[in-house]
C-alpha positions in Angstrom: -30.1 1.3 0.0 -26.6 2.0 1.1 -26.1 2.0 4.9 -23.3 4.3 6.2 -21.6 2.9 9.2 -18.7 3.8 11.5 -15.7 1.4 11.3 -15.0 -1.1 14.1 -12.2 -0.2 16.5 -9.8 -2.5 18.4 -6.6 -2.1 20.5 -3.6 -4.0 19.3 -2.2 -4.3 22.8 -5.1 -6.5 24.0 -4.7 -10.3 24.3 -3.4 -11.5 20.9 -6.0 -14.2 20.3 -8.9 -11.8 21.1 -7.4 -9.1 18.9 -6.8 -11.6 16.2 -10.4 -12.9 16.3 -11.8 -9.3 16.0 -9.6 -8.5 13.0 -10.1 -11.8 11.3 -13.9 -11.4 11.4 -13.7 -7.8 10.1 -11.3 -8.9 7.2 -13.7 -11.7 6.3 -16.5 -9.2 6.1 -14.4 -6.8 3.9 -14.4 -4.2 6.7 -11.5 -1.9 7.5 -10.5 -1.7 11.2 -9.4 1.3 13.3 -6.4 0.0 15.2 -4.9 1.7 18.3 -2.5 0.7 21.0 0.7 0.3 18.9 4.1 1.7 19.7 3.7 5.5 20.5 6.8 6.1 18.4 4.8 5.2 15.3 2.4 8.1 15.8 5.2 10.5 16.8 7.2 9.6 13.7 4.1 9.9 11.4 3.4 13.3 12.9 6.9 14.6 12.3 6.9 13.1 8.8 3.6 14.9 8.0 4.9 18.3 9.2 7.8 18.1 6.7 5.5 16.9 3.9 3.1 19.8 4.4 6.1 22.1 3.9 7.2 20.2 0.8 3.6 20.5 -0.6 3.9 24.3 -0.5 6.8 24.4 -2.9 6.1 25.6 -6.4 5.0 22.8 -8.7 8.1 23.1 -10.9 10.3 22.6 -7.8 8.3 19.5 -6.7 8.6 18.0 -10.2 12.4 18.0 -9.8 11.9 15.1 -7.5 9.8 13.0 -9.9 11.5 9.8 -10.9 9.2 7.5 -13.0 11.4 4.4 -12.6 11.6 4.9 -8.8 8.0 5.8 -8.3 7.3 2.7 -6.2 10.3 3.4 -4.0 11.1 7.2 -3.8 9.9 10.4 -5.3 7.1 12.8 -6.1 4.1 11.9 -8.2 2.3 15.0 -9.6 -1.4 15.3 -10.3 -2.8 13.6 -13.5 -0.2 10.8 -13.3 -1.8 7.9 -11.4 -5.4 6.8 -11.8 -6.2 4.2 -9.2 -9.8 3.7 -10.1 -10.3 0.4 -11.9 -14.1 0.0 -12.0 -14.8 1.7 -15.3 -16.2 4.9 -13.7 -17.3 7.5 -16.2 -17.9 11.2 -15.6 -20.8 13.1 -17.1 -18.9 13.6 -20.4 -18.1 9.9 -20.8 -14.4 10.0 -19.8 -12.5 8.8 -16.7 -12.9 10.2 -13.3 -10.1 12.8 -12.5 -8.2 12.2 -9.3 -7.3 15.4 -7.6 -4.1 14.6 -5.6 -0.4 14.4 -5.6 1.9 12.3 -3.4 5.4 11.4 -2.3 6.8 7.9 -1.9 9.5 6.8 0.6 10.4 3.1 0.5 12.2 0.5 2.7 15.9 0.9 3.4 18.0 -2.0 4.4 21.1 -1.8 6.6 24.5 -1.9 5.0 25.7 -5.4 4.3 22.2 -6.9 4.2 22.2 -9.8 1.7 19.1 -8.6 -0.1 21.1 -5.6 -1.3 23.3 -7.9 -3.3 20.6 -10.2 -4.4 18.0 -7.6 -5.6 18.3 -5.1 -8.4 18.8 -1.5 -7.2 15.3 -0.3 -7.8 13.8 -2.6 -5.1 15.0 -1.0 -1.9 15.4 2.7 -1.1 18.9 3.9 -1.8 19.8 7.1 0.0 21.8 8.3 -3.0 18.5 8.9 -4.8 17.7 11.6 -2.1 20.9 13.6 -2.5 20.0 17.3 -2.6 16.4 16.7 -1.4 15.5 19.8 0.7 13.8 17.9 3.5 16.2 15.2 4.7 14.3 14.6 7.9 11.3 13.6 5.8 13.4 10.8 4.3 14.7 9.7 7.7 11.3 9.7 9.3 9.8 7.9 6.3 12.3 5.1 6.5 11.7 4.8 10.3 7.9 4.7 9.8 8.3 1.8 7.4 10.1 -0.2 10.1 7.5 0.7 12.8 4.7 -0.3 10.5 6.5 -3.6 9.8 6.6 -4.2 13.6 2.9 -3.4 13.9 2.1 -5.8 11.0 4.0 -8.6 12.6 2.0 -8.1 15.8 -1.3 -8.1 13.9 -0.4 -11.2 11.9 0.7 -13.0 15.1 -2.9 -12.4 16.4 -4.4 -13.6 13.2 -2.3 -16.8 13.4 -3.7 -17.5 16.9 -7.3 -16.7 15.9 -7.1 -19.0 12.8 -5.2 -21.9 14.4 -2.3 -21.5 12.1 1.3 -22.4 13.0 3.1 -19.6 14.9 5.0 -17.4 12.6 3.3 -18.7 9.4 2.0 -15.3 8.4 4.3 -12.9 10.2 7.2 -14.8 8.6 6.6 -13.0 5.3 7.0 -9.5 6.8 10.6 -8.9 7.8 12.7 -7.0 5.2 9.7 -6.4 3.0 9.3 -3.6 0.5 6.7 -1.6 2.5 6.4 1.9 1.3 4.9 5.1 2.8 2.9 7.4 0.6 2.3 11.0 1.6 -0.9 12.3 0.1 -1.7 15.9 -0.6 -5.2 16.7 -1.9 -4.9 20.4 -2.8 -7.7 22.8 -1.9 -10.3 23.3 -4.6 -11.9 26.7 -5.5 -14.5 27.3 -8.1 -18.2 26.9 -8.9 -19.8 23.5 -8.6 -21.7 22.8 -11.8 -22.9 19.3 -10.9 -22.8 16.7 -8.1 -23.4 13.0 -8.8 -22.2 9.5 -7.9 -20.2 7.0 -10.0 -20.0 3.5 -8.6 -21.1 5.0 -5.3 -18.3 7.6 -5.3 -19.3 11.2 -5.1 -18.0 13.2 -8.0 -18.3 16.8 -9.1 -18.1 18.9 -12.2 -16.5 22.2 -11.3 -15.8 25.5 -13.2 -12.5 26.8 -12.0 -11.6 30.5 -11.7 -9.5 30.1 -14.8 -12.6 29.2 -16.8 -11.6 25.5 -17.1 -14.3 23.0 -16.6 -13.1 20.0 -14.5 -15.4 17.0 -14.9 -15.7 13.9 -12.7 -13.5 15.3 -10.0 -12.7 13.0 -7.1 -9.9 12.8 -4.5 -9.4 9.1 -5.3 -11.6 6.8 -7.4 -12.8 3.4 -6.2 -9.9 0.9 -6.1 -8.2 -1.8 -4.2 -4.7 -1.7 -2.8 -1.5 -3.4 -4.0 -0.4 -4.9 -0.7 -1.3 -7.3 2.1 -2.6 -4.7 4.4 -2.6 -0.9 4.2 -2.3 1.5 7.2 -3.9 4.9 6.9 -2.3 7.4 9.3 -2.7 11.1 10.2 -5.7 11.9 8.0 -6.6 15.5 8.9 -10.0 15.4 7.2 -12.7 12.8 6.5 -13.1 11.3 3.1 -12.0 7.6 3.3 -14.8 5.2 2.6 -15.0 1.4 1.9 -17.7 -0.9 0.7 -18.1 -4.0 2.8 -19.2 -7.5 1.9 -22.9 -6.7 2.0 -22.6 -3.4 0.1 -22.7 -1.1 3.1 -20.3 1.8 3.1 -18.1 2.4 6.2 -16.6 5.9 6.5 -13.6 7.1 8.6 -14.5 10.5 10.1 -10.9 11.4 11.1 -10.3 14.1 13.7 -8.7 14.3 17.2 -10.6 11.3 18.5 -8.5 9.1 16.1 -5.0 10.5 16.8 -2.7 7.6 17.5 -4.8 5.2 15.5 -4.6 3.7 12.0 -7.3 2.5 9.6 -6.2 -0.9 8.4 -7.7 -2.6 5.4 -6.8 -5.8 3.4 -5.1 -5.4 0.0 -5.0 -7.6 -3.0 -2.2 -9.9 -1.8 -4.1 -10.6 1.5 -7.1 -11.6 -0.6 -5.1 -13.9 -2.9 -3.2 -15.5 -0.1 -6.4 -16.5 1.8 -8.4 -17.6 -1.2 -9.8 -21.1 -1.4 -9.0 -21.1 -5.1 -5.3 -20.9 -4.4 -3.7 -23.5 -6.7 -0.2 -23.8 -5.2 -0.9 -26.0 -2.2 -2.1 -24.5 1.1 -3.0 -20.8 0.9 -0.4 -18.9 2.9 -2.9 -17.1 5.1 -5.0 -20.3 5.6 -8.1 -20.8 3.4 -11.1 -18.6 4.1 -13.9 -20.7 2.6 -16.3 -17.8 1.8 -13.9 -16.3 -0.7 -10.8 -15.2 1.2 -10.2 -11.9 3.1 -11.8 -9.1 1.2 -9.6 -6.7 -0.7 -12.1 -3.8 0.0 -13.0 -1.4 -2.7 -12.5 2.0 -1.2 -12.1 5.6 -2.2 -11.6 9.2 -0.9 -14.5 11.5 -1.3 -14.5 15.3 -1.8 -16.4 17.1 0.9 -17.8 20.1 -0.8 -18.1 22.0 2.5 -14.4 21.7 3.3 -12.8 21.3 -0.2 -11.3 24.8 -0.1 -8.7 23.6 2.4 -6.1 20.8 1.6 -6.4 17.3 2.9 -3.4 15.3 4.0 -2.8 11.7 4.9 -0.2 9.0 5.1 -0.7 5.5 3.8 1.8 2.7 4.5 1.4 -0.1 2.0 2.5 -3.3 3.7 4.6 -5.4 1.3 6.5 -8.6 1.8 10.0 -9.7 0.9 10.3 -9.4 -2.9 10.7 -13.2 -3.3 7.5 -14.2 -1.5 4.8 -15.6 -3.8 1.7 -13.5 -3.3 -0.6 -14.8 -6.0 -0.9 -18.1 -7.9 -2.0 -16.5 -11.3 -0.9 -13.3 -12.9 -4.3 -12.9 -14.5 -5.8 -12.3 -11.0 -3.6 -9.2 -10.6 -3.5 -7.2 -13.9 -5.1 -6.7 -17.2 -4.3 -9.1 -20.1 -1.9 -6.7 -21.9 0.2 -6.4 -18.7 0.0 -10.1 -17.9 1.3 -10.9 -21.4 4.4 -8.9 -20.7 5.0 -10.7 -17.5 4.6 -14.1 -19.1 6.8 -13.2 -22.0 9.7 -12.2 -19.7 9.1 -14.7 -17.0 7.5 -17.8 -18.6 7.8 -19.8 -15.4 5.4 -17.4 -13.6 2.4 -19.7 -14.2 4.2 -22.7 -12.7 5.7 -21.2 -9.5 3.3 -18.3 -8.9 3.8 -14.5 -8.9 6.3 -13.0 -6.6 5.8 -9.8 -4.6 8.2 -7.8 -6.7 6.7 -9.0 -10.0 3.2 -8.3 -8.9 4.1 -4.9 -7.5 5.7 -3.6 -10.7 3.1 -5.1 -13.0 0.4 -3.2 -11.0 2.4 0.0 -10.9 2.7 -0.1 -14.7 -1.0 -0.7 -14.9 -2.1 2.3 -12.8 0.2 4.9 -14.5 3.7 4.6 -13.1 7.0 3.6 -14.8 6.5 6.0 -17.7 4.4 8.8 -19.3 2.9 6.6 -22.1 1.5 3.1 -22.3 4.3 2.0 -24.6 7.0 3.5 -22.2 5.4 1.8 -19.2 5.4 -1.6 -20.8 9.0 -1.2 -22.0 10.2 -0.2 -18.6 8.2 -3.0 -17.0 9.8 -5.5 -19.2 13.2 -4.2 -18.3 12.4 -4.4 -14.6 11.1 -7.9 -14.9 14.3 -9.0 -16.7 16.3 -7.7 -13.8 14.0 -9.6 -11.3 14.0 -12.9 -13.1 17.4 -14.1 -11.7 16.1 -13.7 -8.1 16.5 -16.9 -6.1 13.5 -18.6 -4.3 12.4 -17.2 -1.0 13.7 -20.3 0.7 17.2 -19.5 -0.5 16.8 -15.8 0.4 15.7 -16.7 3.9 18.8 -18.9 4.3 21.0 -16.0 3.4 19.2 -13.6 5.7 19.3 -16.0 8.7 23.1 -16.4 8.2 23.5 -12.6 8.2 21.3 -12.1 11.3 23.5 -14.5 13.3 26.5 -12.2 12.7 24.7 -9.1 14.1 25.5 -7.7 17.5 23.2 -8.9 20.4 21.8 -5.4 20.7 21.1 -5.0 17.0 17.4 -4.5 16.0 18.0 -7.0 13.2 19.2 -9.8 15.4 16.6 -12.5 15.0 14.1 -10.2 13.3 13.3 -12.9 10.7 14.9 -15.8 12.7 12.3 -15.6 15.5 9.5 -16.6 13.0 11.7 -19.2 11.3 12.2 -20.9 14.7 8.5 -20.8 15.5 7.6 -22.3 12.1 10.0 -25.1 12.5 9.3 -26.2 16.1 
């Protein structure tokens, strides 16, 4: 029997060790956490960003597709329906095919200040480049998206500092990986659905429907988002205007986020794949970066977004900030833990040293993006583009070398710069 429970809530402004213990316990149990108490600017920025995105979503489909850039999908641009299929659990609809995800979204990635050393070190598709947004009709959407990335990074650093205290880890040991990461915000639009429901059923616990549209087309296995895990350390769900998010915990219970006014100013935070790998007792590259969790690591929770048949005529909107690290941080010890064999073989062919030194954030990210439908319109195109991106990533130096460059750059920044000591504060804590 599946027990439906409400998610645990915690205030990030409480004493860090208490906050950290609460979140640590939830993550061990594969539970998402509703977090409040962060910088009010985060919610204000998310609200303004959502307002612009709602206007963008109302553009004709052909207009929106003008801003679809397959090779920049993880950094900037529009992704139309029927492109990404996040479900990985082999779900089948009543006709024996895949579930159909009913959504579209827009990505806005991390932008670094002019002169930052990572801009010279990394290939151009890693960090958001404002030139890619020239002519975009909603410039404030881009500005607010970039600012939201920074604010979520700040919130992540506070969360990880609490986890460090709760787990007895050296100060800065987890938060150290956050500054100048490739965090990206994804703006979701689940269009309203009209038609006659032919059948309702569950696949892997996810509610799916077969629907006859007014056009006469029969849509089978319709869901907002199929069951999946996230490609990140932690994901932050913001400004969801309707319920739908659900996650299965360690015991098989389902926890649902009900959304609504009671949750304004809050975020639903869940662990992604990197958080699981980096706390896993099977980590083979020395000590696990998040400290070993003996009962299997933090849980990368399987979650989904359900269609509510009573409210499906109206659109659903939400923002998710996927918390990524610097592109040179090793997030997994084995590529096989991340992607299917055919994708892993491409990574090994281009980067043969990956099995020896571990999988970096940037390599893991683009391998997974290729797996779920980005980087091209066909499997062959996706694998070819992935190989080209990995070739560009291979010359990247180690994270140790990158950190040295960044620390030198931070020392040259004015005293009132937000970048003064942004990474250095954690470096000092780790080395004292």
